[in-house]
C-alpha positions in Angstrom: 88.2 -17.4 19.4 88.2 -21.3 19.3 87.2 -21.3 22.7 84.0 -19.1 22.2 83.1 -21.3 19.1 83.4 -24.6 21.0 81.0 -23.0 23.7 78.7 -22.0 21.2 78.6 -25.5 19.9 78.0 -27.2 23.2 75.1 -24.5 24.0 73.7 -25.5 20.5 73.8 -29.0 21.3 72.3 -28.6 24.7 69.7 -26.6 23.2 69.2 -28.9 20.5 68.6 -32.0 23.0 66.2 -29.5 25.2 64.2 -29.0 22.1 64.1 -32.7 21.3 62.9 -33.5 24.8 60.2 -30.8 24.4 59.1 -32.2 21.4 58.7 -35.7 22.9 56.8 -34.4 25.7 54.5 -32.4 23.7 53.6 -35.8 21.5 53.3 -37.7 25.1 51.0 -35.1 26.5 49.0 -34.9 23.4 48.6 -38.5 23.2 47.5 -38.7 26.9 45.0 -35.7 26.6 43.7 -37.3 23.5 43.2 -40.7 25.3 41.5 -38.7 28.3 39.1 -36.9 25.9 38.1 -40.1 24.4 37.4 -41.9 27.8 35.7 -38.9 29.1 33.3 -38.7 26.0 32.6 -42.6 26.3 31.8 -42.1 30.1 29.6 -39.0 29.3 27.7 -40.9 26.2 27.3 -43.8 28.7 25.8 -41.6 31.3 23.4 -39.9 29.0 22.4 -43.4 27.5 21.7 -44.7 30.9 19.4 -41.7 31.8 17.5 -41.9 28.4 16.9 -45.5 29.4 15.8 -44.7 32.7 13.5 -42.1 31.4 12.1 -44.3 28.8 11.2 -46.9 31.4 9.4 -44.1 33.5 7.4 -43.1 30.4 6.4 -46.5 29.6 5.3 -47.2 33.2 3.5 -43.8 33.1 1.5 -44.7 30.0 0.8 -48.0 31.1 -0.7 -46.6 34.4 -2.8 -43.9 32.4 -4.2 -46.9 30.2 -4.8 -49.2 33.3 -6.7 -46.0 35.0 -8.7 -46.0 31.9 -7.8 -42.3 30.7 -8.8 -42.1 27.1 -8.5 -39.4 24.3 -8.0 -35.9 25.3 -7.3 -36.5 28.9 -4.5 -38.9 28.2 -3.0 -36.7 25.3 -3.0 -33.8 27.9 -1.2 -35.7 30.4 1.4 -37.0 27.7 2.4 -33.4 27.0 3.4 -33.0 30.8 6.3 -35.5 30.5 7.9 -33.4 27.6 11.5 -32.2 28.6 13.1 -29.2 27.4 16.9 -29.7 26.8 18.9 -27.5 29.2 21.7 -26.9 26.7 
């Protein structure tokens, strides 16, 4: 009887240690993935910002070229609407 109780206590101790280790692993993984998500979001925001800046430069150059070519009024407005982009999301 004492022997089975001792085995049960040892098993309970081992299971408690395993549970504690799993909790530590869960915390470490959550921290890692949280950092990963933050880095990924920052990277994507930078990519979008770079794309937006490049698009803005293209639009500025386009309108400058339109003005240099002497486009006025309705013709210039018509050309401006061609640059409108629809979001793909």
